[in-house]
C-alpha positions in Angstrom: 182.8 -58.8 -150.9 179.4 -57.2 -151.3 177.7 -58.1 -154.5 175.3 -55.5 -155.8 173.0 -56.2 -158.8 171.4 -53.0 -159.7 169.3 -54.7 -162.4 167.3 -56.9 -160.0 164.0 -55.5 -158.7 163.4 -57.1 -155.2 159.7 -56.2 -155.4 159.2 -58.4 -158.4 158.1 -62.0 -158.1 160.4 -63.1 -160.9 164.2 -63.3 -160.3 164.7 -62.4 -164.0 162.6 -59.2 -164.0 164.0 -55.9 -164.9 163.0 -52.6 -163.4 160.2 -51.0 -165.3 158.9 -54.2 -167.0 155.7 -54.2 -165.0 155.2 -58.0 -165.0 152.8 -58.0 -162.1 150.4 -55.2 -163.1 146.8 -56.3 -163.5 145.6 -56.6 -167.1 149.2 -57.0 -168.4 149.6 -59.7 -171.1 152.2 -62.1 -169.9 152.4 -64.0 -173.2 155.5 -63.1 -175.1 156.4 -63.8 -178.8 158.3 -67.0 -179.2 161.5 -66.7 -181.3 162.4 -69.9 -183.0 165.8 -70.5 -184.6 164.8 -74.0 -185.7 161.9 -75.4 -187.7 158.6 -75.7 -185.8 154.9 -76.3 -186.3 154.0 -74.4 -183.1 151.9 -71.4 -183.9 150.8 -70.1 -180.5 152.6 -66.9 -179.3 154.4 -66.4 -182.6 154.9 -62.9 -183.9 155.0 -62.4 -187.7 157.6 -59.8 -188.5 156.2 -57.2 -186.1 155.5 -57.3 -182.4 151.9 -56.2 -183.0 151.2 -59.2 -185.3 151.2 -61.5 -182.2 149.3 -64.8 -182.9 147.6 -65.9 -179.6 144.4 -67.6 -180.7 143.5 -70.2 -183.3 141.3 -67.6 -185.0 144.3 -65.3 -185.3 146.3 -68.2 -186.6 143.8 -68.9 -189.4 143.7 -65.1 -190.2 147.5 -65.0 -190.3 147.6 -67.9 -192.8 145.2 -66.2 -195.1 146.9 -62.8 -194.7 150.3 -64.3 -195.5 148.9 -66.0 -198.5 147.3 -62.8 -199.8 150.5 -60.8 -199.1 152.5 -63.4 -201.0 150.2 -63.4 -203.9 150.3 -59.6 -203.8 154.0 -59.7 -204.4 153.3 -61.5 -207.7 150.7 -58.9 -208.6 153.1 -56.1 -207.8 155.7 -57.6 -210.1 153.1 -58.0 -212.8 151.9 -54.4 -212.5 155.4 -53.0 -212.4 156.5 -55.0 -215.5 153.3 -54.0 -217.4 153.9 -50.3 -216.4 157.5 -50.5 -217.6 156.5 -52.1 -220.9 153.8 -49.6 -221.5 155.9 -46.6 -220.5 159.1 -47.5 -222.3 158.2 -45.8 -225.6 157.0 -42.6 -224.0 160.2 -42.5 -221.9 162.4 -42.9 -225.0 160.7 -39.9 -226.6 160.9 -37.7 -223.5 164.5 -38.3 -222.5 163.8 -41.0 -219.9 165.3 -39.6 -216.7 162.0 -39.6 -214.8 161.2 -43.0 -216.2 164.5 -44.5 -215.0 164.0 -43.0 -211.5 160.5 -44.4 -211.3 161.7 -47.8 -212.5 164.4 -47.8 -209.9 161.9 -46.9 -207.1 159.6 -49.7 -208.3 162.5 -52.1 -208.2 163.4 -50.9 -204.7 159.8 -51.5 -203.6 159.9 -55.0 -205.0 163.2 -55.8 -203.1 161.7 -54.5 -199.8 158.5 -56.5 -200.4 160.5 -59.7 -201.1 162.7 -59.2 -198.0 159.6 -58.8 -195.8 158.3 -62.1 -197.2 161.7 -63.6 -196.5 161.3 -62.5 -192.8 158.0 -64.3 -192.7 159.8 -67.4 -193.9 162.5 -66.9 -191.3 160.0 -67.3 -188.5 160.9 -71.0 -189.1 157.2 -71.8 -188.8 156.1 -74.5 -191.2 152.6 -73.2 -191.4 153.7 -69.7 -192.4 156.2 -71.1 -194.9 153.4 -73.1 -196.5 151.1 -70.0 -196.6 153.9 -68.0 -198.3 154.4 -70.7 -200.9 150.6 -71.1 -201.5 150.3 -67.4 -202.0 153.2 -67.3 -204.4 151.7 -70.2 -206.3 148.3 -68.6 -206.6 149.8 -65.2 -207.5 152.0 -66.7 -210.1 149.0 -68.5 -211.6 147.1 -65.3 -212.0 149.8 -62.8 -212.8 153.3 -64.2 -212.9 152.7 -66.2 -216.1 151.8 -63.0 -217.9 155.2 -61.4 -217.4 157.7 -62.2 -220.1 160.7 -61.9 -217.8 159.2 -63.4 -214.7 161.7 -63.4 -211.8 160.9 -65.8 -209.1 159.9 -64.8 -205.6 163.2 -66.0 -204.2 166.0 -63.6 -203.9 164.0 -60.7 -205.4 
């Protein structure tokens, strides 16, 4: 029986290479994003939500921690601004019929849900450092803005 494996590229140095993957071209970055399905403290070669957010150096790691904290705090700011807008616009909406107001309110809610799910994906890197950064950002954001909302919904589960 002749066994043919049309996926193997005999010119490649790796037995697991696929045609067109260009593993041996000069200047190619051979570091790939690690994908963890268990809790870890490893930060090198992690990708945060997107392939382009690939953490390779310690400086990038520190920037990532700050960025995640700011993004997480921004979620609390977004909730605050939307709640304030809703409170300030309710009276005007009642006098004008409210259809546009209800649509804008729904769009704001949808934005909040998308924002919270992106933060959930950061948490789902299973990286302890990124989890801590998310919690710190949420804590700081809640301190500055979340306490000012009468009906403050927590970051968890939108």
